[in-house]
N, CA, C, O and the ligand as a Tripos MOL2 file, in Angstrom:
@<TRIPOS>MOLECULE
protein
  297   295    75     0     0
PROTEIN
NO_CHARGES

@<TRIPOS>ATOM
      1 N          13.6100   20.1750    5.6110 N.3       1 MET1
      2 CA         12.4790   20.7670    6.3240 C.3       1 MET1
      3 C          11.4550   19.6780    6.6920 C.2       1 MET1
      4 O          11.2150   18.7480    5.9220 O.2       1 MET1
      5 N          10.8710   19.8160    7.8660 N.am      2 LYS2
      6 CA          9.9160   18.8140    8.3310 C.3       2 LYS2
      7 C           8.5700   18.9540    7.6330 C.2       2 LYS2
      8 O           8.1490   20.0560    7.2830 O.2       2 LYS2
      9 N           7.9050   17.8250    7.4370 N.am      3 CYS3
     10 CA          6.6070   17.8110    6.7550 C.3       3 CYS3
     11 C           5.5670   18.6130    7.5380 C.2       3 CYS3
     12 O           5.5380   18.5860    8.7680 O.2       3 CYS3
     13 N           4.7000   19.3390    6.7850 N.am      4 SER4
     14 CA          3.6890   20.1900    7.4360 C.3       4 SER4
     15 C           2.3990   19.4320    7.7400 C.2       4 SER4
     16 O           1.4990   19.9780    8.3790 O.2       4 SER4
     17 N           2.2970   18.1790    7.2880 N.am      5 ILE5
     18 CA          1.1070   17.3860    7.5780 C.3       5 ILE5
     19 C           1.1890   16.9090    9.0260 C.2       5 ILE5
     20 O           2.1940   16.3440    9.4590 O.2       5 ILE5
     21 N           0.1050   17.1530    9.7600 N.am      6 GLN6
     22 CA          0.1020   16.8290   11.1820 C.3       6 GLN6
     23 C           0.3500   15.3360   11.4350 C.2       6 GLN6
     24 O          -0.3230   14.4810   10.8590 O.2       6 GLN6
     25 N           1.3110   15.0400   12.2910 N.am      7 GLY7
     26 CA          1.5970   13.6670   12.6650 C.3       7 GLY7
     27 C           2.5130   12.9220   11.7030 C.2       7 GLY7
     28 O           2.8960   11.7820   11.9690 O.2       7 GLY7
     29 N           2.8660   13.5550   10.5880 N.am      8 CYS8
     30 CA          3.7480   12.8870    9.6280 C.3       8 CYS8
     31 C           5.2020   13.1250   10.0380 C.2       8 CYS8
     32 O           5.6130   14.2670   10.2430 O.2       8 CYS8
     33 N           5.9750   12.0490   10.1570 N.am      9 PRO9
     34 CA          7.3720   12.2020   10.5850 C.3       9 PRO9
     35 C           8.3320   12.5190    9.4380 C.2       9 PRO9
     36 O           9.5370   12.6400    9.6560 O.2       9 PRO9
     37 N           7.8160   12.6520    8.2410 N.am     10 GLY10
     38 CA          8.6700   12.8210    7.0570 C.3      10 GLY10
     39 C           9.3430   14.1770    6.9450 C.2      10 GLY10
     40 O           9.0470   15.1120    7.6890 O.2      10 GLY10
     41 N          10.2610   14.2490    5.9850 N.am     11 GLU11
     42 CA         10.9880   15.4790    5.6870 C.3      11 GLU11
     43 C          10.8090   15.7730    4.2000 C.2      11 GLU11
     44 O          10.7000   14.8510    3.3920 O.2      11 GLU11
     45 N          10.7790   17.0660    3.8360 N.am     12 TYR12
     46 CA         10.6890   17.4160    2.4180 C.3      12 TYR12
     47 C          12.0610   17.2410    1.7740 C.2      12 TYR12
     48 O          13.1020   17.4960    2.3780 O.2      12 TYR12
     49 N          12.0120   16.7960    0.5260 N.am     13 GLU13
     50 CA         13.2280   16.5310   -0.2270 C.3      13 GLU13
     51 C          13.0240   17.1460   -1.6190 C.2      13 GLU13
     52 O          11.9450   17.0360   -2.2010 O.2      13 GLU13
     53 N          14.0710   17.7940   -2.1440 N.am     14 ALA14
     54 CA         13.9520   18.4320   -3.4650 C.3      14 ALA14
     55 C          13.8260   17.3670   -4.5430 C.2      14 ALA14
     56 O          14.6750   16.4840   -4.6570 O.2      14 ALA14
     57 N          12.7540   17.4560   -5.3380 N.am     15 ARG15
     58 CA         12.5220   16.4890   -6.4170 C.3      15 ARG15
     59 C          11.9460   17.1820   -7.6260 C.2      15 ARG15
     60 O          11.5830   18.3580   -7.5810 O.2      15 ARG15
     61 N          11.8690   16.4440   -8.6920 N.am     16 SER16
     62 CA         11.2640   16.9450   -9.9130 C.3      16 SER16
     63 C           9.9560   16.1830  -10.0830 C.2      16 SER16
     64 O           9.9560   14.9530  -10.1170 O.2      16 SER16
     65 N           8.8410   16.9040  -10.1900 N.am     17 VAL17
     66 CA          7.5420   16.2330  -10.2480 C.3      17 VAL17
     67 C           6.7680   16.5820  -11.5230 C.2      17 VAL17
     68 O           7.1320   17.4870  -12.2740 O.2      17 VAL17
     69 N           5.6870   15.8250  -11.7350 N.am     18 MET18
     70 CA          4.7890   16.1000  -12.8380 C.3      18 MET18
     71 C           3.6050   16.8430  -12.2230 C.2      18 MET18
     72 O           2.9330   16.3110  -11.3400 O.2      18 MET18
     73 N           3.3470   18.0560  -12.6780 N.am     19 HIS19
     74 CA          2.3080   18.8890  -12.0980 C.3      19 HIS19
     75 C           1.1080   18.9460  -13.0470 C.2      19 HIS19
     76 O           1.2530   19.2440  -14.2330 O.2      19 HIS19
     77 N          -0.0740   18.6570  -12.5060 N.am     20 THR20
     78 CA         -1.2820   18.6520  -13.3230 C.3      20 THR20
     79 C          -2.1840   19.8280  -12.9600 C.2      20 THR20
     80 O          -2.4480   20.0740  -11.7830 O.2      20 THR20
     81 N          -2.6450   20.5390  -13.9560 N.am     21 VAL21
     82 CA         -3.5360   21.6740  -13.7430 C.3      21 VAL21
     83 C          -4.8030   21.4380  -14.5580 C.2      21 VAL21
     84 O          -4.7330   21.0200  -15.7130 O.2      21 VAL21
     85 N          -5.9640   21.7060  -13.9550 N.am     22 ARG22
     86 CA         -7.2020   21.6190  -14.7100 C.3      22 ARG22
     87 C          -7.6560   23.0500  -14.9570 C.2      22 ARG22
     88 O          -7.8830   23.8160  -14.0200 O.2      22 ARG22
     89 N          -7.7810   23.3940  -16.2140 N.am     23 ARG23
     90 CA         -8.0410   24.7830  -16.5440 C.3      23 ARG23
     91 C          -9.0690   24.8520  -17.6610 C.2      23 ARG23
     92 O          -8.8660   24.2870  -18.7360 O.2      23 ARG23
     93 N         -10.1700   25.5450  -17.4060 N.am     24 GLU24
     94 CA        -11.2500   25.6850  -18.3830 C.3      24 GLU24
     95 C         -11.6360   24.3370  -18.9840 C.2      24 GLU24
     96 O         -11.8360   24.2070  -20.1910 O.2      24 GLU24
     97 N         -11.7350   23.3230  -18.0940 N.am     25 GLY25
     98 CA        -12.1450   21.9890  -18.5270 C.3      25 GLY25
     99 C         -11.0630   21.1930  -19.2360 C.2      25 GLY25
    100 O         -11.2980   20.0660  -19.6730 O.2      25 GLY25
    101 N          -9.8860   21.7760  -19.3480 N.am     26 GLN26
    102 CA         -8.7860   21.1230  -20.0330 C.3      26 GLN26
    103 C          -7.7420   20.6930  -19.0090 C.2      26 GLN26
    104 O          -7.4780   21.4100  -18.0450 O.2      26 GLN26
    105 N          -7.1490   19.5190  -19.2220 N.am     27 VAL27
    106 CA         -6.1060   19.0620  -18.3120 C.3      27 VAL27
    107 C          -4.7590   19.4190  -18.9250 C.2      27 VAL27
    108 O          -4.4740   19.0940  -20.0780 O.2      27 VAL27
    109 N          -3.9480   20.0870  -18.1390 N.am     28 ILE28
    110 CA         -2.6240   20.4870  -18.6100 C.3      28 ILE28
    111 C          -1.5890   19.8550  -17.6860 C.2      28 ILE28
    112 O          -1.6890   19.9710  -16.4650 O.2      28 ILE28
    113 N          -0.6070   19.1940  -18.2600 N.am     29 VAL29
    114 CA          0.4200   18.5210  -17.4760 C.3      29 VAL29
    115 C           1.7630   19.1960  -17.7480 C.2      29 VAL29
    116 O           2.1520   19.4000  -18.8980 O.2      29 VAL29
    117 N           2.4510   19.5320  -16.6820 N.am     30 ILE30
    118 CA          3.7730   20.1380  -16.8090 C.3      30 ILE30
    119 C           4.7730   19.1910  -16.1470 C.2      30 ILE30
    120 O           4.6620   18.8780  -14.9620 O.2      30 ILE30
    121 N           5.7380   18.7480  -16.9240 N.am     31 ASP31
    122 CA          6.7020   17.7650  -16.4110 C.3      31 ASP31
    123 C           7.9670   18.4580  -15.9010 C.2      31 ASP31
    124 O           8.2750   19.5840  -16.2910 O.2      31 ASP31
    125 N           8.6740   17.7790  -15.0430 N.am     32 HIS32
    126 CA          9.9500   18.2380  -14.4890 C.3      32 HIS32
    127 C           9.8280   19.5610  -13.7420 C.2      32 HIS32
    128 O          10.6390   20.4690  -13.9210 O.2      32 HIS32
    129 N           8.7880   19.6530  -12.8950 N.am     33 VAL33
    130 CA          8.6110   20.8500  -12.0700 C.3      33 VAL33
    131 C           9.3830   20.6400  -10.7600 C.2      33 VAL33
    132 O           9.1820   19.6310  -10.0840 O.2      33 VAL33
    133 N          10.2560   21.5760  -10.3980 N.am     34 PRO34
    134 CA         10.9810   21.4370   -9.1360 C.3      34 PRO34
    135 C          10.0310   21.6090   -7.9620 C.2      34 PRO34
    136 O           9.2720   22.5770   -7.9140 O.2      34 PRO34
    137 N          10.0660   20.6720   -7.0100 N.am     35 ALA35
    138 CA          9.1620   20.7250   -5.8610 C.3      35 ALA35
    139 C           9.8190   20.0800   -4.6510 C.2      35 ALA35
    140 O          10.7960   19.3400   -4.7740 O.2      35 ALA35
    141 N           9.2660   20.3740   -3.4810 N.am     36 ASP36
    142 CA          9.7040   19.7120   -2.2620 C.3      36 ASP36
    143 C           8.6510   18.6670   -1.9410 C.2      36 ASP36
    144 O           7.4800   18.9910   -1.7470 O.2      36 ASP36
    145 N           9.0790   17.4010   -1.8860 N.am     37 VAL37
    146 CA          8.1410   16.2960   -1.6780 C.3      37 VAL37
    147 C           8.4840   15.5740   -0.3830 C.2      37 VAL37
    148 O           9.6470   15.2690   -0.1180 O.2      37 VAL37
    149 N           7.4410   15.3010    0.4360 N.am     38 CYS38
    150 CA          7.6560   14.5880    1.6980 C.3      38 CYS38
    151 C           8.0190   13.1350    1.3880 C.2      38 CYS38
    152 O           7.3800   12.4840    0.5610 O.2      38 CYS38
    153 N           9.0550   12.6430    2.0650 N.am     39 THR39
    154 CA          9.5440   11.2870    1.8090 C.3      39 THR39
    155 C           8.5930   10.2300    2.3600 C.2      39 THR39
    156 O           8.6810    9.0630    1.9780 O.2      39 THR39
    157 N           7.6790   10.6270    3.2600 N.am     40 VAL40
    158 CA          6.7620    9.6580    3.8570 C.3      40 VAL40
    159 C           5.3670    9.7130    3.2240 C.2      40 VAL40
    160 O           4.8760    8.7020    2.7210 O.2      40 VAL40
    161 N           4.7220   10.9010    3.2480 N.am     41 CYS41
    162 CA          3.3360   10.9650    2.7740 C.3      41 CYS41
    163 C           3.1990   11.5050    1.3530 C.2      41 CYS41
    164 O           2.1130   11.4530    0.7750 O.2      41 CYS41
    165 N           4.2780   12.0190    0.7880 N.am     42 GLY42
    166 CA          4.2210   12.4970   -0.5910 C.3      42 GLY42
    167 C           3.6410   13.8920   -0.7600 C.2      42 GLY42
    168 O           3.4080   14.3300   -1.8870 O.2      42 GLY42
    169 N           3.4020   14.5970    0.3440 N.am     43 ASP43
    170 CA          2.8980   15.9670    0.2670 C.3      43 ASP43
    171 C           3.8850   16.7990   -0.5680 C.2      43 ASP43
    172 O           5.0990   16.7220   -0.3780 O.2      43 ASP43
    173 N           3.3420   17.5880   -1.4870 N.am     44 THR44
    174 CA          4.1920   18.3260   -2.4160 C.3      44 THR44
    175 C           4.0590   19.8260   -2.2120 C.2      44 THR44
    176 O           2.9500   20.3570   -2.1500 O.2      44 THR44
    177 N           5.1840   20.5020   -2.1100 N.am     45 LEU45
    178 CA          5.1900   21.9570   -1.9580 C.3      45 LEU45
    179 C           5.8650   22.5790   -3.1710 C.2      45 LEU45
    180 O           6.9350   22.1400   -3.5930 O.2      45 LEU45
    181 N           5.2220   23.6170   -3.7310 N.am     46 LEU46
    182 CA          5.8470   24.3570   -4.8200 C.3      46 LEU46
    183 C           6.2670   25.7120   -4.2790 C.2      46 LEU46
    184 O           5.5200   26.3470   -3.5340 O.2      46 LEU46
    185 N           7.4420   26.1500   -4.6450 N.am     47 GLN47
    186 CA          7.9090   27.4720   -4.2290 C.3      47 GLN47
    187 C           7.0780   28.5310   -4.9520 C.2      47 GLN47
    188 O           6.6310   28.3020   -6.0760 O.2      47 GLN47
    189 N           6.8600   29.7140   -4.3060 N.am     48 PRO48
    190 CA          6.0730   30.7840   -4.9410 C.3      48 PRO48
    191 C           6.6060   31.1390   -6.3280 C.2      48 PRO48
    192 O           5.8350   31.4460   -7.2370 O.2      48 PRO48
    193 N           7.9230   31.0950   -6.4810 N.am     49 ASP49
    194 CA          8.5520   31.4080   -7.7550 C.3      49 ASP49
    195 C           8.1620   30.3870   -8.8330 C.2      49 ASP49
    196 O           7.9450   30.7380   -9.9930 O.2      49 ASP49
    197 N           8.0790   29.1140   -8.4180 N.am     50 THR50
    198 CA          7.6940   28.0400   -9.3360 C.3      50 THR50
    199 C           6.2370   28.2060   -9.7640 C.2      50 THR50
    200 O           5.9010   28.0260  -10.9340 O.2      50 THR50
    201 N           5.3690   28.5550   -8.7970 N.am     51 VAL51
    202 CA          3.9500   28.7790   -9.0890 C.3      51 VAL51
    203 C           3.7980   29.9150  -10.1000 C.2      51 VAL51
    204 O           2.9760   29.8450  -11.0140 O.2      51 VAL51
    205 N           4.6030   30.9600   -9.9200 N.am     52 ARG52
    206 CA          4.5730   32.1110  -10.8260 C.3      52 ARG52
    207 C           5.0000   31.7000  -12.2440 C.2      52 ARG52
    208 O           4.3980   32.1140  -13.2350 O.2      52 ARG52
    209 N           6.0610   30.8710  -12.3140 N.am     53 LYS53
    210 CA          6.5520   30.4300  -13.6220 C.3      53 LYS53
    211 C           5.5160   29.5710  -14.3350 C.2      53 LYS53
    212 O           5.3730   29.6460  -15.5560 O.2      53 LYS53
    213 N           4.7860   28.7450  -13.5610 N.am     54 ILE54
    214 CA          3.7480   27.9000  -14.1510 C.3      54 ILE54
    215 C           2.6330   28.7860  -14.7060 C.2      54 ILE54
    216 O           2.1330   28.5410  -15.8040 O.2      54 ILE54
    217 N           2.2450   29.8110  -13.9540 N.am     55 ALA55
    218 CA          1.1960   30.7330  -14.3940 C.3      55 ALA55
    219 C           1.6010   31.4220  -15.6980 C.2      55 ALA55
    220 O           0.7820   31.5810  -16.6030 O.2      55 ALA55
    221 N           2.8550   31.8240  -15.7860 N.am     56 THR56
    222 CA          3.3770   32.4760  -16.9930 C.3      56 THR56
    223 C           3.3360   31.5050  -18.1710 C.2      56 THR56
    224 O           2.9290   31.8570  -19.2790 O.2      56 THR56
    225 N           3.7660   30.2800  -17.9020 N.am     57 LEU57
    226 CA          3.7980   29.2380  -18.9340 C.3      57 LEU57
    227 C           2.3970   28.9870  -19.4940 C.2      57 LEU57
    228 O           2.2290   28.8070  -20.7000 O.2      57 LEU57
    229 N           1.3920   28.9760  -18.6110 N.am     58 LEU58
    230 CA          0.0220   28.7180  -19.0360 C.3      58 LEU58
    231 C          -0.5400   29.8850  -19.8490 C.2      58 LEU58
    232 O          -1.3420   29.6900  -20.7620 O.2      58 LEU58
    233 N          -0.1050   31.1060  -19.5020 N.am     59 GLN59
    234 CA         -0.5750   32.2910  -20.2110 C.3      59 GLN59
    235 C          -0.0330   32.3480  -21.6270 C.2      59 GLN59
    236 O          -0.6900   32.8420  -22.5430 O.2      59 GLN59
    237 N           1.1770   31.8330  -21.7890 N.am     60 GLN60
    238 CA          1.8410   31.8970  -23.0950 C.3      60 GLN60
    239 C           1.1360   31.0410  -24.1370 C.2      60 GLN60
    240 O           1.2800   31.2770  -25.3370 O.2      60 GLN60
    241 N           0.3660   30.0380  -23.6810 N.am     61 LYS61
    242 CA         -0.3560   29.1210  -24.5850 C.3      61 LYS61
    243 C           0.5520   28.5950  -25.6900 C.2      61 LYS61
    244 O           0.1830   28.5610  -26.8640 O.2      61 LYS61
    245 N           1.7460   28.1890  -25.2770 N.am     62 ARG62
    246 CA          2.6980   27.6230  -26.2290 C.3      62 ARG62
    247 C           2.2250   26.2680  -26.7270 C.2      62 ARG62
    248 O           1.3770   25.6310  -26.1010 O.2      62 ARG62
    249 N           2.7570   25.8400  -27.8220 N.am     63 GLN63
    250 CA          2.4710   24.5160  -28.3610 C.3      63 GLN63
    251 C           3.0150   23.4800  -27.3670 C.2      63 GLN63
    252 O           4.1850   23.5520  -26.9900 O.2      63 GLN63
    253 N           2.1730   22.5040  -26.9310 N.am     64 PRO64
    254 CA          2.6730   21.5140  -25.9730 C.3      64 PRO64
    255 C           3.7960   20.6650  -26.5500 C.2      64 PRO64
    256 O           3.8650   20.4520  -27.7600 O.2      64 PRO64
    257 N           4.6760   20.1830  -25.6740 N.am     65 ALA65
    258 CA          5.8000   19.3470  -26.0900 C.3      65 ALA65
    259 C           5.3020   17.9860  -26.5740 C.2      65 ALA65
    260 O           5.8930   17.3810  -27.4680 O.2      65 ALA65
    261 N           4.2030   17.5100  -25.9710 N.am     66 SER66
    262 CA          3.6020   16.2720  -26.4450 C.3      66 SER66
    263 C           2.1740   16.1890  -25.9440 C.2      66 SER66
    264 O           1.7770   16.9650  -25.0750 O.2      66 SER66
    265 N           1.3960   15.2560  -26.4820 N.am     67 ARG67
    266 CA          0.0140   15.0730  -26.0400 C.3      67 ARG67
    267 C          -0.0540   13.8150  -25.1930 C.2      67 ARG67
    268 O           0.5550   12.7960  -25.5180 O.2      67 ARG67
    269 N          -0.8050   13.9010  -24.1000 N.am     68 VAL68
    270 CA         -0.8680   12.8080  -23.1330 C.3      68 VAL68
    271 C          -2.2130   12.0980  -23.2160 C.2      68 VAL68
    272 O          -3.2540   12.7540  -23.1720 O.2      68 VAL68
    273 N          -2.2150   10.7570  -23.3370 N.am     69 PRO69
    274 CA         -3.4990   10.0390  -23.3300 C.3      69 PRO69
    275 C          -4.1380   10.1660  -21.9510 C.2      69 PRO69
    276 O          -3.4640   10.0180  -20.9320 O.2      69 PRO69
    277 N          -5.4280   10.4400  -21.9240 N.am     70 LEU70
    278 CA         -6.1350   10.6030  -20.6570 C.3      70 LEU70
    279 C          -7.2320    9.5420  -20.5460 C.2      70 LEU70
    280 O          -8.0670    9.4170  -21.4420 O.2      70 LEU70
    281 N          -7.2310    8.7860  -19.4580 N.am     71 TYR71
    282 CA         -8.2120    7.7370  -19.2510 C.3      71 TYR71
    283 C          -9.0370    8.0150  -18.0090 C.2      71 TYR71
    284 O          -8.5370    8.5600  -17.0250 O.2      71 TYR71
    285 N         -10.3160    7.6320  -18.0650 N.am     72 GLU72
    286 CA        -11.1730    7.7130  -16.8830 C.3      72 GLU72
    287 C         -10.9890    6.4180  -16.1110 C.2      72 GLU72
    288 O         -10.8680    5.3530  -16.7160 O.2      72 GLU72
    289 N         -10.9680    6.4890  -14.8050 N.am     73 PHE73
    290 CA        -10.7950    5.2890  -13.9760 C.3      73 PHE73
    291 C         -11.9910    4.3590  -14.1090 C.2      73 PHE73
    292 O         -11.8370    3.1450  -14.2450 O.2      73 PHE73
    293 N         -13.1870    4.9420  -14.0680 N.am     74 ALA74
    294 CA        -14.4060    4.1330  -14.0940 C.3      74 ALA74
    295 C         -14.6870    3.5890  -15.4960 C.2      74 ALA74
    296 O         -15.6770    2.8860  -15.6980 O.2      74 ALA74
    297 ZN          4.6210   13.9980    5.1980 Zn       75 ZN75
@<TRIPOS>BOND
     1     1     2 1
     2     2     3 1
     3     3     4 2
     4     3     5 am
     5     5     6 1
     6     6     7 1
     7     7     8 2
     8     7     9 am
     9     9    10 1
    10    10    11 1
    11    11    12 2
    12    11    13 am
    13    13    14 1
    14    14    15 1
    15    15    16 2
    16    15    17 am
    17    17    18 1
    18    18    19 1
    19    19    20 2
    20    19    21 am
    21    21    22 1
    22    22    23 1
    23    23    24 2
    24    23    25 am
    25    25    26 1
    26    26    27 1
    27    27    28 2
    28    27    29 am
    29    29    30 1
    30    30    31 1
    31    31    32 2
    32    31    33 am
    33    33    34 1
    34    34    35 1
    35    35    36 2
    36    35    37 am
    37    37    38 1
    38    38    39 1
    39    39    40 2
    40    39    41 am
    41    41    42 1
    42    42    43 1
    43    43    44 2
    44    43    45 am
    45    45    46 1
    46    46    47 1
    47    47    48 2
    48    47    49 am
    49    49    50 1
    50    50    51 1
    51    51    52 2
    52    51    53 am
    53    53    54 1
    54    54    55 1
    55    55    56 2
    56    55    57 am
    57    57    58 1
    58    58    59 1
    59    59    60 2
    60    59    61 am
    61    61    62 1
    62    62    63 1
    63    63    64 2
    64    63    65 am
    65    65    66 1
    66    66    67 1
    67    67    68 2
    68    67    69 am
    69    69    70 1
    70    70    71 1
    71    71    72 2
    72    71    73 am
    73    73    74 1
    74    74    75 1
    75    75    76 2
    76    75    77 am
    77    77    78 1
    78    78    79 1
    79    79    80 2
    80    79    81 am
    81    81    82 1
    82    82    83 1
    83    83    84 2
    84    83    85 am
    85    85    86 1
    86    86    87 1
    87    87    88 2
    88    87    89 am
    89    89    90 1
    90    90    91 1
    91    91    92 2
    92    91    93 am
    93    93    94 1
    94    94    95 1
    95    95    96 2
    96    95    97 am
    97    97    98 1
    98    98    99 1
    99    99   100 2
   100    99   101 am
   101   101   102 1
   102   102   103 1
   103   103   104 2
   104   103   105 am
   105   105   106 1
   106   106   107 1
   107   107   108 2
   108   107   109 am
   109   109   110 1
   110   110   111 1
   111   111   112 2
   112   111   113 am
   113   113   114 1
   114   114   115 1
   115   115   116 2
   116   115   117 am
   117   117   118 1
   118   118   119 1
   119   119   120 2
   120   119   121 am
   121   121   122 1
   122   122   123 1
   123   123   124 2
   124   123   125 am
   125   125   126 1
   126   126   127 1
   127   127   128 2
   128   127   129 am
   129   129   130 1
   130   130   131 1
   131   131   132 2
   132   131   133 am
   133   133   134 1
   134   134   135 1
   135   135   136 2
   136   135   137 am
   137   137   138 1
   138   138   139 1
   139   139   140 2
   140   139   141 am
   141   141   142 1
   142   142   143 1
   143   143   144 2
   144   143   145 am
   145   145   146 1
   146   146   147 1
   147   147   148 2
   148   147   149 am
   149   149   150 1
   150   150   151 1
   151   151   152 2
   152   151   153 am
   153   153   154 1
   154   154   155 1
   155   155   156 2
   156   155   157 am
   157   157   158 1
   158   158   159 1
   159   159   160 2
   160   159   161 am
   161   161   162 1
   162   162   163 1
   163   163   164 2
   164   163   165 am
   165   165   166 1
   166   166   167 1
   167   167   168 2
   168   167   169 am
   169   169   170 1
   170   170   171 1
   171   171   172 2
   172   171   173 am
   173   173   174 1
   174   174   175 1
   175   175   176 2
   176   175   177 am
   177   177   178 1
   178   178   179 1
   179   179   180 2
   180   179   181 am
   181   181   182 1
   182   182   183 1
   183   183   184 2
   184   183   185 am
   185   185   186 1
   186   186   187 1
   187   187   188 2
   188   187   189 am
   189   189   190 1
   190   190   191 1
   191   191   192 2
   192   191   193 am
   193   193   194 1
   194   194   195 1
   195   195   196 2
   196   195   197 am
   197   197   198 1
   198   198   199 1
   199   199   200 2
   200   199   201 am
   201   201   202 1
   202   202   203 1
   203   203   204 2
   204   203   205 am
   205   205   206 1
   206   206   207 1
   207   207   208 2
   208   207   209 am
   209   209   210 1
   210   210   211 1
   211   211   212 2
   212   211   213 am
   213   213   214 1
   214   214   215 1
   215   215   216 2
   216   215   217 am
   217   217   218 1
   218   218   219 1
   219   219   220 2
   220   219   221 am
   221   221   222 1
   222   222   223 1
   223   223   224 2
   224   223   225 am
   225   225   226 1
   226   226   227 1
   227   227   228 2
   228   227   229 am
   229   229   230 1
   230   230   231 1
   231   231   232 2
   232   231   233 am
   233   233   234 1
   234   234   235 1
   235   235   236 2
   236   235   237 am
   237   237   238 1
   238   238   239 1
   239   239   240 2
   240   239   241 am
   241   241   242 1
   242   242   243 1
   243   243   244 2
   244   243   245 am
   245   245   246 1
   246   246   247 1
   247   247   248 2
   248   247   249 am
   249   249   250 1
   250   250   251 1
   251   251   252 2
   252   251   253 am
   253   253   254 1
   254   254   255 1
   255   255   256 2
   256   255   257 am
   257   257   258 1
   258   258   259 1
   259   259   260 2
   260   259   261 am
   261   261   262 1
   262   262   263 1
   263   263   264 2
   264   263   265 am
   265   265   266 1
   266   266   267 1
   267   267   268 2
   268   267   269 am
   269   269   270 1
   270   270   271 1
   271   271   272 2
   272   271   273 am
   273   273   274 1
   274   274   275 1
   275   275   276 2
   276   275   277 am
   277   277   278 1
   278   278   279 1
   279   279   280 2
   280   279   281 am
   281   281   282 1
   282   282   283 1
   283   283   284 2
   284   283   285 am
   285   285   286 1
   286   286   287 1
   287   287   288 2
   288   287   289 am
   289   289   290 1
   290   290   291 1
   291   291   292 2
   292   291   293 am
   293   293   294 1
   294   294   295 1
   295   295   296 2
@<TRIPOS>SUBSTRUCTURE
     1 MET1         2 RESIDUE 1 A MET
     2 LYS2         6 RESIDUE 1 A LYS
     3 CYS3        10 RESIDUE 1 A CYS
     4 SER4        14 RESIDUE 1 A SER
     5 ILE5        18 RESIDUE 1 A ILE
     6 GLN6        22 RESIDUE 1 A GLN
     7 GLY7        26 RESIDUE 1 A GLY
     8 CYS8        30 RESIDUE 1 A CYS
     9 PRO9        34 RESIDUE 1 A PRO
    10 GLY10       38 RESIDUE 1 A GLY
    11 GLU11       42 RESIDUE 1 A GLU
    12 TYR12       46 RESIDUE 1 A TYR
    13 GLU13       50 RESIDUE 1 A GLU
    14 ALA14       54 RESIDUE 1 A ALA
    15 ARG15       58 RESIDUE 1 A ARG
    16 SER16       62 RESIDUE 1 A SER
    17 VAL17       66 RESIDUE 1 A VAL
    18 MET18       70 RESIDUE 1 A MET
    19 HIS19       74 RESIDUE 1 A HIS
    20 THR20       78 RESIDUE 1 A THR
    21 VAL21       82 RESIDUE 1 A VAL
    22 ARG22       86 RESIDUE 1 A ARG
    23 ARG23       90 RESIDUE 1 A ARG
    24 GLU24       94 RESIDUE 1 A GLU
    25 GLY25       98 RESIDUE 1 A GLY
    26 GLN26      102 RESIDUE 1 A GLN
    27 VAL27      106 RESIDUE 1 A VAL
    28 ILE28      110 RESIDUE 1 A ILE
    29 VAL29      114 RESIDUE 1 A VAL
    30 ILE30      118 RESIDUE 1 A ILE
    31 ASP31      122 RESIDUE 1 A ASP
    32 HIS32      126 RESIDUE 1 A HIS
    33 VAL33      130 RESIDUE 1 A VAL
    34 PRO34      134 RESIDUE 1 A PRO
    35 ALA35      138 RESIDUE 1 A ALA
    36 ASP36      142 RESIDUE 1 A ASP
    37 VAL37      146 RESIDUE 1 A VAL
    38 CYS38      150 RESIDUE 1 A CYS
    39 THR39      154 RESIDUE 1 A THR
    40 VAL40      158 RESIDUE 1 A VAL
    41 CYS41      162 RESIDUE 1 A CYS
    42 GLY42      166 RESIDUE 1 A GLY
    43 ASP43      170 RESIDUE 1 A ASP
    44 THR44      174 RESIDUE 1 A THR
    45 LEU45      178 RESIDUE 1 A LEU
    46 LEU46      182 RESIDUE 1 A LEU
    47 GLN47      186 RESIDUE 1 A GLN
    48 PRO48      190 RESIDUE 1 A PRO
    49 ASP49      194 RESIDUE 1 A ASP
    50 THR50      198 RESIDUE 1 A THR
    51 VAL51      202 RESIDUE 1 A VAL
    52 ARG52      206 RESIDUE 1 A ARG
    53 LYS53      210 RESIDUE 1 A LYS
    54 ILE54      214 RESIDUE 1 A ILE
    55 ALA55      218 RESIDUE 1 A ALA
    56 THR56      222 RESIDUE 1 A THR
    57 LEU57      226 RESIDUE 1 A LEU
    58 LEU58      230 RESIDUE 1 A LEU
    59 GLN59      234 RESIDUE 1 A GLN
    60 GLN60      238 RESIDUE 1 A GLN
    61 LYS61      242 RESIDUE 1 A LYS
    62 ARG62      246 RESIDUE 1 A ARG
    63 GLN63      250 RESIDUE 1 A GLN
    64 PRO64      254 RESIDUE 1 A PRO
    65 ALA65      258 RESIDUE 1 A ALA
    66 SER66      262 RESIDUE 1 A SER
    67 ARG67      266 RESIDUE 1 A ARG
    68 VAL68      270 RESIDUE 1 A VAL
    69 PRO69      274 RESIDUE 1 A PRO
    70 LEU70      278 RESIDUE 1 A LEU
    71 TYR71      282 RESIDUE 1 A TYR
    72 GLU72      286 RESIDUE 1 A GLU
    73 PHE73      290 RESIDUE 1 A PHE
    74 ALA74      294 RESIDUE 1 A ALA
    75 ZN75       297 GROUP 0 **** ****
């Protein structure tokens, strides 16, 4: 599928990405999320089904698989 960003000649390609959500001041990272990523600009599309699964996962408040160090750029 062609990229939806105006003027970008890229195509979306099925990949596994790391998805970051900021929720109630907390950063939550979900790894190995299936997504369509543009090969040129990196625009990422999640299928509605994937978005739904992420919402369910966040509601479950399961114990995280690991803790990620978070650094401020500045
Ligand atoms: Zn693109």
